[in-house]
C-alpha positions as CSV (number, residue, x, y, z in Angstrom):
1,M,-54.8,-1.3,-23.7
2,R,-54.8,-2.5,-20.1
3,T,-57.6,-5.2,-19.1
4,E,-60.0,-3.6,-15.9
5,N,-57.9,-6.2,-13.7
6,Q,-54.6,-5.1,-14.7
7,I,-55.8,-1.6,-13.8
8,Q,-57.5,-2.6,-10.7
9,S,-54.0,-4.4,-9.5
10,K,-52.4,-1.0,-10.2
11,I,-54.6,0.7,-7.9
12,N,-54.5,-1.8,-5.3
13,E,-50.7,-1.4,-5.3
14,L,-50.6,2.6,-5.4
15,T,-52.9,2.2,-2.6
16,L,-50.5,0.1,-0.5
17,Q,-47.8,2.8,-1.2
18,K,-50.2,5.5,-0.2
19,K,-50.8,3.9,3.4
20,S,-47.0,3.4,3.7
21,L,-46.5,6.8,2.4
22,L,-48.8,8.0,5.2
23,T,-47.3,6.1,8.2
24,R,-43.9,7.9,7.1
25,L,-45.6,11.3,6.6
26,E,-46.9,11.0,10.4
27,A,-43.5,10.5,11.5
28,A,-41.9,13.0,10.0
29,R,-41.6,16.7,11.3
30,P,-43.8,19.0,9.7
31,E,-41.1,21.7,8.8
32,S,-38.8,19.5,7.5
33,T,-37.7,18.7,3.9
34,L,-38.7,15.1,4.2
35,H,-42.3,16.2,5.1
36,D,-42.4,18.4,2.1
37,S,-41.2,15.9,-0.1
38,L,-43.2,13.0,1.1
39,N,-46.2,15.3,0.8
40,A,-45.7,15.9,-2.8
41,Q,-45.2,11.9,-3.2
42,L,-48.4,11.6,-1.8
43,L,-50.3,14.2,-4.1
44,R,-48.7,12.4,-6.9
45,L,-50.1,9.1,-6.2
46,E,-53.6,10.5,-5.2
47,D,-53.6,11.8,-8.7
48,M,-52.4,8.7,-10.4
49,I,-55.0,6.8,-8.4
50,S,-57.9,9.2,-9.5
51,M,-57.0,8.7,-12.8
52,L,-56.9,5.0,-12.9
53,E,-60.1,4.9,-11.1
54,W,-61.5,7.4,-13.7
55,V,-60.4,5.0,-16.2
56,L,-62.5,2.1,-14.8
57,N,-65.7,4.2,-14.1
58,E,-65.4,6.6,-17.2
59,P,-68.3,8.8,-17.0
60,S,-71.0,8.5,-19.6
61,G,-72.6,11.1,-21.8
62,S,-71.2,14.5,-23.2
63,Y,-69.3,17.1,-21.8
64,H,-70.2,19.8,-24.1
65,M,-73.9,20.8,-24.8
């Protein structure tokens, strides 16, 4: 099991990767395969960040009523 600090560190690392990816995405031509690839990578990074944030801020309560 990862500690809260390890998870936050990973979120920070992925956020830096996301910023770098956004910079590269802005420079890519919209119709290029590079743009499509970078967009797919961006979506994966955002998903990973969201999952890690969910782990840190796990909702309480029941989903089934």
